[in-house]
C-alpha positions, -999 to +999 in steps of 0.1 A: +000+000+000+012+035-008+011+060+021+020+095+032+039+103+063+045+133+085+078+139+067+057+146+035+042+174+056+074+185+073+071+222+065+033+223+066+035+211+102+062+236+110+059+267+131+078+285+103+045+287+083+016+311+093-010+283+099+007+250+106-013+220+096-027+198+124-023+160+125-060+156+116-056+182+088-028+160+074-051+129+077-078+148+057-054+160+031-040+124+027-075+111+021-083+139-004-053+127-024-068+092-026-043+077-002-055+052+025-024+050+047-006+075+069+026+071+090+028+094+120+066+094+122+088+115+145+059+138+151+068+154+184+033+166+194+021+130+194+038+122+228+023+154+243-013+147+234-038+139+261-057+107+261-087+126+247-067+142+220-053+108+210-087+093+209-100+121+187-071+117+163-075+080+161-112+084+156-107+109+128-084+084+110-109+056+113-137+079+101-116+088+070-108+051+064-071+056+070-047+029+081-022+043+106+015+034+112+037+050+139+073+061+139+097+072+167+134+071+177+149+050+203+144+015+217+146+019+255+121-003+272+096+023+285+097+041+252+088+011+231+062+001+256+046+036+253+045+033+215+029-001+217+002+015+237-001+043+211-003+016+184-033+001+202-050+035+203-045+039+165-050+002+155-015+005+141+003-027+131+038-012+126+061+010+146+092+023+129+121+032+151+158+038+152+184+023+175+195+057+188+170+079+206+174+116+217+190+106+250+203+071+244+231+055+223+232+019+233+259-005+223+250-034+200+249-057+230+226-034+249+205-030+219+200-067+215+191-071+251+166-042+250+149-056+218+147-091+232+130-077+263+105-056+243+096-079+214+074-105+233+048-078+239+049-066+203+045-102+191+016-108+214-001-076+201+006-084+165+027-053+160+059-052+139+089-032+149+108-019+119+143-005+125+154+021+100+186+020+079+206+051+087+241+065+088+248+059+125+250+022+121+264+000+094+237-018+074+256-051+080+254-046+117+217-038+116+210-069+095+232-091+118+213-078+148+179-086+134+190-120+121+203-129+156+171-121+173+151-139+147+116-126+153+089-123+126+078-091+142+112-074+139+126-061+106+139-032+087+124+001+076+143+006+044+155+041+036+186+039+013+190+076+013+203+077+048+232+054+044+250+076+018+263+097+047+282+066+058+296+062+023+274+031+017+259+025-017+221+028-017+217-001-041+239-023-019+218-013+011+186-024-007+201-057-016+215-064+019+181-057+036+156-069+011+147-102+029+142-084+062+124-053+050+090-046+066+085-010+055+099+014+029+105+052+031+102+067-004+121+098-014+145+108-041+179+124-033+208+140-052+241+158-048+245+194-060+277+215-063+280+243-038+286+278-052+323+283-061+328+245-065+337+241-029+320+208-021+285+193-025+251+195-008+233+162-004+196+167-002+162+157-014+150+158-050+116+156-067+109+119-073+124+107-105+148+136-109+175+124-085+198+094-080+174+069-064+169+038-087+134+030-074+128+004-101+158-015-086+142-013-051+109-026-065+125-055-083+147-064-053+124-060-024+091-067-042+070-047-017+037-050-035+040-088-037+049-090-001+024-065+014+051-040+024+039-005+027+057+024+009+056+057+028+062+090+009+087+114+026+107+144+015+141+160+022+130+194+010+151+224+020+134+256+029+125+276-002+131+312+009+095+318+019+066+299+034+043+300+004+070+287-020+080+260+004+045+247+010+038+248-027+069+229-035+063+203-008+028+197-021+042+195-057+068+169-046+041+148-029+019+149-060+049+139-082+059+111-059+024+097-058+021+099-096+055+081-099+045+053-075+011+048-091+026+046-125+046+016-114+016-004-100 
């Protein structure tokens, strides 16, 4: 299933724009674009919402016919337990996370112990925990960790854009993680020369205009055959003013959805 995530609304949610979009507003916009899936990922207000506000948001998603996934950072026991509770509120069947949280950088040994402690509750609830590929951990180490634990409810959220900062090849990352992938983050990316030819900027690109070989990912991971959801995100730099930034963000979303739908 193709979905949108909060990173597709990064600037629209931001306090840099005159009227930031609410979470329910993003749900409504997602449905208006003919999309049935939304991933609430790294959305800070989620953890500050009251029980009533959470119920209202979950109810709005259900009324709109949206499937919800959740995303956070960190794997400390209490944190993963909290997100399992949130998953129950939203009827979410997947929680994406990253090994390092805002206040924790566990060793691989600590990571394995924490995950082994948390996973039985996820397995009982029927919720999958998907750990994202990113530059702070080698892809081979992430794959090895998940293989050692060996749970059907633990896998990878594949984002090959992140690993470039570790000088890993995005295609190699896709191939290494294909068998363990449970979720895909979809965005294009590219390098651009800095003014004066003094280095490069690595940033987002409109889907299909950058370096991401998404056809290779589709052929290697086979997400549609395996029921793996594809979540649209962007790495869009601020575009000088709020109106231009929001317009560009929405244009990138439309372009990405058109690209994905053309491959169905």
